[in-house]
C-alpha positions in Angstrom: 91.1 107.0 119.3 93.7 104.7 117.8 95.4 101.9 119.7 98.8 103.7 119.5 97.2 106.9 120.9 95.8 104.9 123.9 99.3 103.4 124.5 100.9 106.8 124.4 98.3 108.5 126.7 98.4 105.7 129.3 102.2 105.7 129.3 102.3 109.5 129.7 99.8 109.4 132.5 101.7 106.7 134.4 104.9 108.7 133.8 103.4 111.9 135.2 102.0 110.1 138.2 105.3 108.2 138.8 103.4 104.9 138.9 105.7 101.9 138.7 105.3 98.1 139.2 102.1 96.1 139.0 100.9 95.1 135.5 102.3 98.3 134.0 100.7 100.1 131.1 99.6 96.9 129.4 97.1 96.0 132.1 95.4 99.4 131.9 95.5 99.3 128.1 93.8 95.9 127.9 91.1 97.2 130.3 90.5 100.3 128.2 90.5 98.3 125.0 87.9 95.9 126.4 85.5 98.7 127.3 85.9 100.9 124.3 82.8 102.0 122.4 82.8 103.9 119.1 80.6 106.6 120.6 79.4 107.9 124.0 76.7 105.5 125.2 75.7 107.3 128.4 75.0 111.0 129.3 76.1 112.0 132.8 74.4 114.6 134.9 76.9 117.0 136.2 74.7 118.9 138.6 75.5 116.8 141.7 79.1 116.4 140.6 79.4 120.2 140.2 78.0 120.8 143.7 80.3 118.2 145.2 83.4 119.8 143.6 82.3 123.3 144.7 82.1 122.0 148.3 85.5 120.4 147.9 87.1 123.5 146.4 88.8 126.1 148.5 87.3 128.8 146.3 83.8 127.5 145.3 82.7 130.8 143.7 85.7 130.9 141.4 85.1 127.2 140.5 81.4 127.8 139.7 82.2 131.0 137.7 84.7 129.1 135.6 82.3 126.2 135.1 79.5 128.6 133.9 82.0 130.3 131.6 83.0 127.1 130.0 79.4 125.9 129.8 78.4 129.1 128.0 81.1 128.4 125.4 79.6 125.0 124.8 82.9 123.2 125.7 82.5 119.5 124.8 83.0 116.8 127.4 82.8 119.3 130.2 80.2 117.4 132.1 82.0 114.0 131.8 85.2 115.7 133.1 83.4 117.2 136.1 81.9 113.8 136.8 85.3 112.2 136.7 86.8 114.8 139.0 84.0 114.3 141.5 84.6 110.6 141.5 88.3 111.2 142.1 87.4 113.4 145.1 85.4 110.5 146.6 88.4 108.1 146.4 90.5 109.2 149.3 93.4 106.9 148.5 93.7 108.2 144.9 93.2 111.8 146.1 96.0 111.5 148.7 98.3 110.0 146.0 97.5 112.9 143.6 98.1 115.5 146.3 101.4 113.9 147.2 102.4 113.7 143.5 101.5 117.3 143.0 103.6 118.3 146.0 106.6 116.4 144.7 106.2 117.8 141.3 106.0 121.4 142.6 109.1 120.8 144.8 111.1 119.4 141.9 110.0 122.3 139.6 110.9 124.8 142.3 114.3 123.2 142.7 114.9 123.2 139.0 113.8 126.9 138.8 116.2 127.9 141.6 119.1 126.2 140.0 118.5 127.4 136.4 117.2 131.0 136.9 119.1 134.1 137.8 118.1 135.6 141.2 117.2 139.3 141.4 117.0 141.4 144.5 114.3 144.0 145.0 115.4 147.5 145.9 114.9 148.5 149.5 112.1 150.9 150.2 111.8 153.1 153.2 108.0 153.0 153.4 105.5 150.2 153.3 102.6 150.0 150.8 99.3 151.2 152.1 96.1 149.3 151.7 94.8 152.0 149.3 97.9 151.7 147.1 97.5 147.9 147.2 93.9 148.1 146.1 94.9 150.4 143.2 97.6 148.0 142.1 95.2 145.1 142.2 92.7 147.1 140.0 95.4 147.9 137.5 96.6 144.3 137.3 92.9 143.2 136.9 92.5 145.7 134.0 95.7 144.5 132.3 94.5 140.9 132.6 91.0 141.8 131.3 92.5 143.6 128.3 94.8 140.7 127.5 91.8 138.3 127.6 89.6 140.6 125.6 88.3 139.2 122.3 89.8 140.3 119.1 88.0 143.1 117.1 85.4 141.9 114.7 87.5 143.2 111.7 90.5 141.1 112.8 88.3 138.0 113.4 86.7 138.3 110.0 90.1 138.7 108.3 91.5 135.6 110.0 88.5 133.5 109.0 88.7 134.9 105.4 92.4 134.2 105.1 91.9 130.7 106.5 89.2 129.9 104.0 91.1 131.4 101.0 94.2 129.5 101.9 92.2 126.2 101.9 90.2 127.1 98.8 92.3 129.5 96.7 90.0 129.1 93.6 86.8 130.0 95.5 87.6 133.0 97.7 84.9 134.3 100.2 82.9 137.2 99.0 83.4 140.4 101.1 80.9 143.1 102.1 82.0 146.6 101.2 83.6 148.7 103.9 80.7 151.2 104.1 78.5 148.4 105.6 80.7 148.4 108.7 81.7 152.1 108.6 78.1 153.4 108.8 76.9 152.5 112.4 73.4 153.9 111.7 72.7 150.9 109.5 73.3 148.4 112.4 70.1 149.1 114.3 72.0 149.4 117.6 72.7 152.3 119.9 75.0 155.1 118.6 76.7 156.2 121.8 78.0 159.7 122.1 80.1 161.4 124.9 77.3 163.8 125.8 73.8 162.5 126.3 71.1 164.1 124.0 68.3 166.2 125.3 67.8 169.4 127.2 69.9 169.3 130.3 68.4 172.6 131.6 65.1 170.9 132.7 65.8 168.1 135.2 63.3 165.3 135.1 63.3 165.2 138.9 61.6 168.6 139.0 58.6 167.4 137.1 55.5 165.9 138.6 55.2 162.1 138.8 52.7 161.7 135.9 55.0 163.9 133.7 58.0 161.9 134.8 56.2 158.7 133.9 55.2 159.9 130.4 58.7 161.1 129.7 60.1 157.8 130.7 57.6 155.9 128.6 58.7 157.9 125.6 62.3 157.2 126.4 61.7 153.5 126.9 59.9 153.2 123.5 63.0 154.7 121.9 65.5 152.6 123.9 63.7 149.4 123.2 64.5 149.8 119.5 68.1 150.9 119.9 67.9 154.7 120.1 69.0 156.7 123.1 66.3 158.6 125.1 66.5 161.9 126.8 66.9 160.6 130.3 68.0 157.0 129.5 71.3 156.6 127.6 73.2 153.5 126.6 76.8 153.0 127.7 79.5 152.0 125.2 80.3 148.3 125.2 83.6 146.6 124.8 83.8 143.2 123.1 81.1 140.8 124.2 79.8 142.8 127.2 76.1 143.3 127.8 74.7 146.7 127.2 74.1 148.8 130.3 72.2 152.1 130.7 72.4 155.3 132.7 69.1 156.6 134.1 68.8 160.2 135.3 69.6 160.2 139.0 66.9 162.7 139.9 64.2 160.3 138.8 61.7 159.2 141.3 62.7 156.0 143.0 59.4 154.1 142.3 59.5 155.0 138.6 63.2 154.2 138.4 62.6 150.7 139.9 60.0 150.0 137.2 62.3 151.3 134.5 65.1 149.1 135.6 62.8 146.1 135.2 62.1 147.0 131.6 65.7 148.0 130.6 67.0 144.3 130.3 64.8 143.9 127.2 66.7 146.8 125.6 70.0 145.2 126.6 68.8 141.9 125.1 67.8 143.7 121.9 71.3 145.3 121.7 73.0 142.0 122.1 70.9 140.2 119.5 71.2 143.1 117.0 75.0 143.2 117.3 75.1 139.4 117.0 72.9 139.4 113.8 75.0 142.1 112.2 78.3 140.5 113.0 77.4 136.9 112.1 75.7 137.9 108.9 79.1 138.3 107.3 80.1 135.6 104.8 83.0 134.5 106.9 80.8 133.0 109.7 79.3 130.3 107.5 75.8 129.2 106.3 74.6 127.8 109.7 75.2 131.1 111.4 73.6 132.9 108.5 70.5 130.8 108.8 70.4 131.3 112.6 70.7 135.1 112.2 67.9 135.0 109.6 65.6 133.2 112.0 66.6 135.7 114.8 66.0 138.6 112.4 62.4 137.3 111.8 61.8 137.2 115.6 63.3 140.7 116.0 60.9 142.0 113.3 58.0 140.7 115.4 59.5 142.4 118.4 59.8 145.7 116.5 56.2 145.3 115.3 55.2 145.0 119.0 57.1 148.1 119.9 55.6 150.0 117.0 52.2 149.0 118.1 53.0 150.3 121.6 54.1 153.6 120.1 50.7 153.9 118.3 48.9 153.0 121.5 51.0 155.7 123.3 49.8 158.3 120.8 46.2 157.2 121.1 46.0 156.7 124.8 48.6 157.7 127.3 50.5 154.5 128.2 51.6 154.1 131.8 54.7 152.3 132.9 52.6 149.5 134.4 50.8 148.9 131.1 54.1 149.1 129.2 55.6 146.5 131.6 52.5 144.4 131.1 52.7 144.5 127.3 56.4 143.9 127.1 56.6 141.1 129.6 55.6 138.1 127.3 58.4 139.2 124.9 61.0 139.5 127.7 61.5 135.7 128.0 61.9 135.4 124.2 64.5 138.2 124.1 66.3 136.7 127.1 66.7 133.3 125.4 67.7 134.8 122.1 70.4 137.0 123.8 71.6 134.0 125.8 72.0 131.9 122.6 73.7 134.8 120.8 76.2 135.3 123.7 77.0 131.6 123.9 77.6 131.3 120.1 79.7 134.4 120.2 81.8 133.3 123.3 82.3 129.8 122.0 83.2 131.1 118.5 80.8 128.5 117.2 80.3 127.7 113.5 78.6 124.9 111.6 78.2 121.8 113.7 79.2 123.4 117.0 76.4 126.0 116.6 73.9 123.2 116.0 75.3 121.3 119.0 74.7 124.4 121.2 71.2 124.9 119.9 70.4 121.2 120.3 71.6 121.2 123.9 69.6 124.3 124.7 66.5 122.7 123.2 66.8 119.7 125.5 67.7 121.8 128.5 64.4 123.6 128.2 62.4 120.4 128.4 60.2 121.7 131.2 59.5 125.0 129.6 57.4 124.4 126.5 57.5 128.0 125.2 61.3 128.2 125.5 61.8 124.7 124.0 59.5 125.6 121.1 61.6 128.8 120.4 64.9 126.9 120.5 63.4 124.1 118.3 62.4 126.8 115.8 66.0 128.2 115.8 67.6 124.8 115.5 65.4 123.7 112.6 66.2 127.0 110.8 69.9 126.8 111.4 70.2 123.1 110.5 68.7 123.5 107.0 72.1 124.5 105.2 73.9 121.8 107.3 71.5 119.1 106.3 71.7 120.2 102.6 75.4 119.5 102.7 74.7 116.2 104.6 72.1 115.1 101.9 74.5 115.7 99.1 77.2 113.7 100.9 75.1 110.7 101.9 73.0 110.5 98.8 75.5 111.4 96.1 79.0 111.3 97.7 79.6 115.0 97.0 80.9 117.6 99.5 79.9 121.2 98.9 81.1 123.0 102.0 82.3 126.5 101.1 82.7 127.6 104.7 84.2 124.5 106.3 81.3 123.8 108.5 80.5 120.1 107.7 81.8 117.3 109.9 83.6 115.6 106.9 86.6 117.4 105.6 88.1 116.7 102.2 91.9 116.7 101.6 93.6 117.0 98.3 95.2 113.6 97.7 96.1 111.8 94.5 94.7 108.3 94.2 97.7 107.5 92.0 99.9 107.6 95.0 98.3 104.4 96.3 100.5 102.5 93.8 103.7 104.5 94.7 103.8 105.2 98.4 104.4 102.6 101.0 102.6 104.5 103.8 100.0 106.2 101.7 96.6 106.3 103.5 94.3 107.6 100.8 91.3 105.7 102.1 91.8 107.0 105.7 93.0 110.6 104.9 91.2 111.7 101.7 88.0 112.3 103.8 88.3 112.7 107.6 86.0 113.5 110.5 86.5 116.8 112.3 85.2 116.2 115.8 84.2 119.8 116.8 82.1 120.1 113.7 79.9 117.1 114.5 76.5 118.1 115.9 75.9 116.4 119.2 72.7 114.8 117.8 74.7 113.1 115.0 77.6 112.0 117.1 76.5 108.3 117.1 76.1 108.3 113.3 79.3 110.2 112.4 81.3 107.1 111.3 78.4 105.8 109.1 78.0 109.3 107.6 81.7 109.3 106.7 81.6 105.8 105.2 78.4 106.4 103.2 79.8 109.4 101.3 83.2 107.7 100.8 81.6 104.6 99.3 79.5 106.7 96.8 82.5 109.0 96.1 84.6 106.0 95.0 81.9 104.9 92.5 81.5 108.5 91.3 85.2 108.8 90.6 85.0 105.7 88.4 82.7 107.7 86.1 79.3 106.4 87.3 76.6 108.8 88.6 75.0 107.4 91.7 72.1 108.7 93.6 70.4 106.9 96.5 66.9 105.8 95.5 65.6 106.3 99.1 66.7 109.9 99.1 64.5 112.1 101.3 64.9 115.5 102.8 66.6 115.3 106.2 64.9 117.5 108.8 65.9 118.3 112.4 63.6 116.7 115.0 63.8 115.8 118.6 62.9 112.3 117.6 66.4 111.1 116.8 65.3 107.9 115.1 63.8 109.8 112.2 67.1 110.9 110.6 68.9 107.9 111.9 66.7 105.7 109.7 67.4 107.8 106.7 71.2 107.7 107.3 71.0 103.9 107.8 69.2 103.5 104.4 71.7 105.6 102.6 74.6 103.7 104.2 73.1 100.3 103.2 72.6 101.5 99.7 76.2 102.9 99.4 77.7 99.8 100.8 75.8 97.6 98.4 76.6 99.7 95.4 80.4 99.9 96.0 80.7 96.2 97.0 78.8 95.0 93.9 80.9 97.4 91.8 84.2 96.0 93.1 83.1 92.3 93.3 81.2 92.0 90.0 82.4 94.6 87.6 86.0 94.9 88.8 86.3 91.2 89.7 88.1 91.8 93.0 88.2 88.1 94.1 89.6 87.0 90.7 92.3 89.7 91.0 93.2 88.4 94.4 93.4 84.8 93.1 95.7 86.0 90.3 98.0 87.7 92.8 97.9 84.5 94.9 99.1 82.4 91.9 102.3 84.4 91.6 103.1 86.0 94.9 102.2 83.0 97.0 103.6 80.5 94.4 100.3 78.9 93.7 101.3 77.8 90.2 104.1 75.3 90.7 104.8 74.5 87.1 105.1 78.2 86.3 107.8 78.6 88.9 109.7 75.6 87.7 109.8 77.0 84.2 110.6 80.4 85.4 113.5 79.4 87.7 114.9 77.1 85.1 114.9 80.0 82.5 116.2 82.7 84.8 118.7 80.7 86.9 121.8 82.0 85.1 120.5 85.6 84.9 119.6 85.8 88.5 123.1 84.7 89.6 124.5 88.0 88.4 124.9 91.1 90.5 121.7 93.2 90.4 123.5 96.0 88.5 124.5 93.6 85.7 121.0 92.3 85.1 119.0 93.5 82.1 115.3 94.0 83.3 114.0 93.6 79.7 115.6 90.2 79.4 113.9 89.1 82.7 110.6 90.5 81.4 111.0 88.4 78.2 111.8 85.2 80.2 108.8 85.9 82.5 106.5 86.2 79.4 107.9 82.9 78.1 107.3 81.1 81.4 103.8 82.5 81.6 103.0 81.2 78.0 104.5 77.8 78.7 102.7 77.0 81.9 99.1 76.7 83.2 99.4 80.4 84.1 98.6 81.1 80.5 94.9 80.7 81.3 95.0 83.6 83.8 93.2 86.6 82.2 95.2 89.0 84.4 98.7 87.6 83.7 99.8 90.6 81.7 99.6 92.8 84.9 102.5 90.8 86.5 105.8 92.6 86.3 109.4 92.3 87.4 110.8 94.4 90.2 114.4 94.5 91.3 114.5 95.9 94.8 117.3 98.1 96.0 117.2 96.5 99.5 116.9 93.2 101.1 113.7 91.8 102.7 114.5 92.9 106.2 114.8 96.5 105.1 111.6 96.2 103.1 109.9 94.9 106.3 110.9 98.1 108.2 109.8 100.3 105.3 106.3 99.0 105.3 105.6 99.8 109.0 103.1 102.5 109.6 104.5 103.8 112.8 107.0 106.6 112.1 109.8 106.0 114.5 113.3 107.4 114.3 114.7 104.1 113.3 112.2 103.7 110.5 112.9 107.2 109.2 116.6 106.5 109.2 116.0 103.3 107.2 113.7 105.0 104.7 116.0 107.9 104.2 119.2 105.8 104.0 120.8 105.0 100.8 120.7 101.4 99.5 123.3 99.1 101.1 126.8 99.2 99.7 127.0 95.4 99.6 126.2 94.3 96.1 123.0 92.4 96.0 122.6 89.4 93.7 119.7 89.1 91.4 118.1 86.5 93.6 118.3 88.7 96.7 116.8 91.7 94.9 114.3 89.9 92.7 110.6 90.3 93.3 107.3 90.5 91.4 105.2 93.6 91.1 101.5 93.9 90.0 99.7 96.7 88.1 96.4 97.5 89.9 94.2 100.4 88.7 91.6 102.5 90.5 89.4 101.6 92.4 90.9 98.1 93.1 93.9 100.0 94.3 91.9 100.9 97.4 92.1 97.2 98.4 95.3 96.1 96.7 97.3 99.3 97.5 101.1 99.7 97.8 101.1 98.6 101.4 99.3 95.4 100.6 101.5 94.7 97.5 104.6 95.2 99.7 103.3 92.6 102.1 102.8 90.2 99.2 106.3 91.0 98.0 107.8 90.2 101.4 106.0 86.9 101.5 107.0 86.1 97.9 110.7 87.0 98.5 110.8 84.9 101.6 109.3 81.8 99.8 111.3 82.4 96.6 114.6 82.4 98.5 113.6 79.1 100.3 112.8 77.7 96.8 116.2 78.8 95.6 118.0 77.2 98.6 116.0 74.0 98.0 117.1 73.9 94.4 120.8 74.4 95.5 120.5 71.4 97.9 118.8 69.3 95.2 121.7 70.1 92.8 124.1 69.0 95.5 122.2 65.7 95.7 122.3 65.3 91.9 126.1 66.0 91.7 126.8 63.7 94.7 125.6 60.7 92.7 128.9 60.8 90.8 130.7 59.7 94.0 129.0 56.3 93.8 131.5 55.5 91.1 134.4 55.8 93.4 135.4 53.4 96.2 136.5 56.2 98.6 138.5 55.2 101.7 137.1 58.2 103.5 133.4 57.5 102.6 132.3 58.2 106.1 133.2 61.9 105.7 131.2 62.0 102.5 128.3 60.2 104.2 128.4 62.9 107.0 128.2 65.6 104.3 125.3 63.8 102.6 123.5 63.3 105.9 123.9 67.0 106.6 122.6 67.9 103.2 119.6 65.7 103.8 118.9 67.4 107.1 119.1 70.8 105.5 116.8 69.7 102.7 114.3 68.3 105.2 114.4 71.6 107.1 113.9 73.8 104.0 111.1 71.6 102.5 109.2 71.4 105.8 109.5 75.2 106.3 108.0 75.6 102.8 105.3 73.1 103.4 104.4 74.8 106.7 104.2 78.3 105.1 102.3 77.3 102.0 99.9 74.6 103.3 99.6 75.3 107.0 99.6 79.1 106.9 98.8 80.6 103.6 96.3 78.2 102.2 94.0 77.9 105.3 94.2 81.7 105.9 93.3 82.3 102.3 90.2 80.1 102.5 89.2 81.9 105.7 89.6 85.3 103.9 87.7 84.0 100.8 84.7 82.9 103.0 84.8 86.2 104.8 84.7 88.1 101.6 81.5 86.3 100.6 79.7 87.6 103.7 81.3 91.1 103.7 78.6 93.8 103.8 80.8 96.8 102.9 84.2 97.8 101.6 85.6 98.4 105.1 85.0 94.7 105.9 86.8 93.7 102.7 89.8 95.9 103.6 89.8 94.5 107.1 89.6 90.8 106.0 92.4 91.4 103.3 94.7 93.2 105.7 94.0 90.5 108.4 94.9 87.8 105.9 98.2 89.4 105.0 99.1 90.2 108.6 98.4 86.7 109.8 100.5 85.3 106.9 103.4 87.6 107.8 103.2 86.8 111.5 102.9 83.0 111.1 105.7 83.0 108.5 108.0 84.6 111.1 108.4 87.8 109.1 107.2 90.1 111.9 109.5 88.8 114.6 113.0 90.2 114.1 114.5 87.5 116.4 113.1 84.6 114.5 113.8 86.2 111.2 117.5 86.7 112.2 117.9 83.0 113.1 116.1 81.9 110.0 118.2 84.0 107.7 121.4 82.6 109.3 120.1 79.1 108.8 119.6 79.9 105.1 123.0 81.4 104.9 124.6 78.2 106.3 122.7 76.1 103.8 123.9 78.3 100.9 127.5 78.3 102.1 127.4 74.5 102.5 126.0 74.0 98.9 128.7 76.3 97.5 131.4 74.3 99.3 130.0 71.0 98.0 129.7 72.4 94.5 133.3 73.6 94.5 134.5 70.1 95.6 132.3 68.4 93.0 133.5 70.7 90.3 137.2 70.0 91.2 136.5 66.2 90.9 134.8 66.6 87.5 137.7 68.6 86.1 140.2 65.9 87.3 138.0 63.2 85.7 137.9 65.0 82.4 141.7 65.5 82.3 142.3 61.8 83.1 139.7 60.4 80.6 141.0 62.3 77.6 142.0 59.8 74.8 143.5 59.8 71.3 141.5 57.1 69.6 140.7 57.6 65.9 138.0 55.5 64.2 136.0 52.6 65.8 137.7 50.9 68.8 139.1 47.3 68.4 138.8 44.5 71.0 142.2 45.3 72.4 141.3 49.0 72.6 138.1 48.1 74.5 140.1 46.2 77.1 142.6 49.1 77.3 139.7 51.5 77.8 138.2 49.5 80.6 141.6 49.2 82.4 142.0 53.0 81.9 138.6 53.7 83.6 139.5 51.4 86.5 142.8 53.3 87.0 141.0 56.6 86.7 138.5 55.7 89.4 141.3 54.5 91.6 143.3 57.7 91.0 140.2 59.9 91.6 139.5 58.1 94.9 143.0 58.6 96.0 142.9 62.2 94.9 139.7 62.7 96.9 141.3 61.2 100.0 144.3 63.6 99.6 142.0 66.6 98.8 139.8 65.8 101.8 142.7 65.4 104.2 144.7 68.3 102.8 141.9 70.9 102.6 140.4 70.0 106.0 137.2 68.7 104.5 136.3 66.8 107.7 136.6 69.9 109.8 134.6 72.0 107.3 131.7 69.5 107.3 131.8 69.2 111.0 131.7 73.0 111.4 128.8 73.3 109.0 127.0 70.5 111.0 127.6 72.2 114.4 126.5 75.6 113.1 123.4 74.3 111.5 122.4 72.2 114.5 123.0 75.1 116.9 120.9 77.5 114.9 118.2 75.0 114.3 118.0 74.3 118.1 117.9 78.0 118.8 115.1 78.4 116.3 113.1 75.5 117.8 113.7 76.8 121.3 112.4 80.3 120.4 109.4 78.9 118.6 108.6 76.9 121.7 108.8 80.0 123.8 106.6 82.1 121.5 104.0 79.3 121.0 103.5 79.0 124.8 104.1 82.5 126.1 102.6 84.6 123.3 100.0 82.0 122.3 101.3 81.7 118.7 100.0 78.2 118.5 100.4 77.9 114.7 104.2 78.1 115.1 104.3 74.9 117.1 103.5 73.0 113.9 107.1 73.7 112.7 108.5 72.0 115.9 106.4 68.9 115.3 107.4 68.7 111.6 111.2 69.3 112.2 111.3 67.2 115.4 109.0 64.5 114.1 111.1 61.6 115.7 112.0 63.4 118.9 115.6 63.9 117.8 115.8 67.4 119.3 113.4 66.9 122.2 116.0 66.1 124.8 118.2 69.1 123.9 115.2 71.4 123.9 114.1 70.2 127.4 117.7 70.7 128.7 117.7 74.3 127.3 114.3 75.0 128.9 115.6 73.8 132.3 118.7 75.9 132.0 116.6 78.9 131.1 114.3 78.5 134.1 117.3 78.1 136.4 118.8 81.3 135.2 115.5 83.1 135.7 115.2 81.8 139.3 118.8 82.9 140.1 118.3 86.4 138.7 115.0 86.8 140.7 116.8 85.7 143.9 119.5 88.3 143.3 116.8 91.0 143.1 
């Protein structure tokens, strides 16, 4: 059960029980998560729990009847449920709460019904209903209920199963028996019932002598025991899954009739088994049921041989009923067990793994009865042969050959190419899945390993390599569970080793991941300097005006001019211009399908024109089977991290350009230098912020996390461990880089926007000054300058500087430069304080200790400490006031 399913179930349960207050759902969820196990570790005995519930119930007979009915259908988890209910009955407080809750719910539903339904009035009757009429009405209602709950006819069931299989496997339809197999009842070996019983009705058996009556009944019984009506014993028609009953001549002597009634259950068992064999032998019921019916047919042949021998004995020496009872009695227990198994399989509509579960449970239930246990063991071994053949092909070769959908692992038609296209594609999780009701109970603990073993081998097989486990041995059913557990363990270890070596050595997984790290996590610094220098002008354009082929060419040039040229996988790096910003991309990668996410995924790209810098990202070509690890979801996470750092690099370059252009102001003796110094100080604070954020992300988050993942990959024992470590690496990077927290991301994006707007403002001012300088410095000198011209030129420069300084003063005062810088400063300081405050909260309350490093780096001299403490005091005061109001 997934974590999200646990959340959902706990919340639903609390909602149904109207539980409020306390720790809420989280407390129960944590408790459940702490005690979770991948399989059932204990088996509960439901006998005492069943007795306790029967005593507690107002209608114990109905409860026990329902329990036996569900038990006969082999309903899973029935005993744990009964055990849980018995524990709830012992807890008086919980029981009282549940009763009160049920009363409130019934009252509320009654009120709702009374307000929403139309009221009808019954017509007045002049007479009251008698008890006889009431009994007749009750019988009619019972017949209607019984007919509505009656099983479907065999023809309809077969057609439903056949249609279901053909829909799933249209290229391999199920074979079908010809109609005459079902239309000729004489072939079935069961009773052919007729409205009038056969025989001579003129001579009543009650008029005969006792020896004659006994001999006549022995002849009849020998016929009835093989499914043929006798003269004085006739079979009743059966409806659905009813047991066969018989009518014995009423004039028969009571002593003989009593002995006959003791023998007749064997004939009823024979009828049940025969009908089961004939029905389940159809192709639609699967190979396990075929094997079971074949084993039962073998036992029925032995039974028929016994009856035939008794017929020969009857011809040679006159058999008495007592002798017949003596000879048939050892077979009676066998027939009873076979009939019971047949009825349970039929009622539970068992196929494949569920049939084996039922047989396995019966085998264990007969632990004290060696004969019965031996019989059930024989049936289970025979029925498990086709299932284990499918299992062997799966765990030894990674192939599923399951024509009747009986095996625990189900294959789904998915294209592995989708891994590179779809954000939420779950090829590894959904191509092969476990079907719970098909898992035999004796393989429940090994189900996950069986699934993984075949999946590992299947991946290698799809890469064109034929693999077969060298330790392959025939898997046989045994009561000693360890025997086949060891075989499955060996197959699992081999499959894990083969796939891991294939990915790590032949496909160079770690080298691929390092190559991705070079580009997406900006590991190659010189490459990015070259690339950003080459593409600076191109990426300033709106995304619709950018020519992707030009960017590809510049990327190729940057790769060849830097140390990235030594990367053997550099040609797999591509350009990707995204139609949305990084926040939308974050929502698209989420695996939980919420309404908001669907709206974002289905929405058109934003109307606001994205610049090349906002839309730019790298993409990477990954082929099968590496795409299992580096799938589209993983690449999307890499892209989010890259776009985040890339934009920080862009902002840093803008601030550095402001620093370069501001050196020109040293030439001027500005009267308002303090305002320029304020702007320069703000620029330095912004640059300090951006550089420290980059340092934190690259050297305190990504690099240590990468080394942890690299070490974990060296000790990984299977591909699931590799997937887990890689996903954990990406998730930790996203979380610690503040990309999974919408609140922090919003503040951070606003800080970046303030920095960009500030650089734009400063660049406009600098550009205006440069244009004025160029207009004032234009000269008309021809030829080399003379001494007088040199003096004139120097004077002219002095006057130009003076005029530019005066112009700067006027520009600053006229355009409100002071107010602009002050506003930028206040906005930046407010947002930075807000970010530090939120980081402080998350690092303490949510135990995100890595984020506190940002606070130490940005507040290295305690400049913001006093304000942060003041904000924390105000927040605690507000919380105390709100709690007092409550």
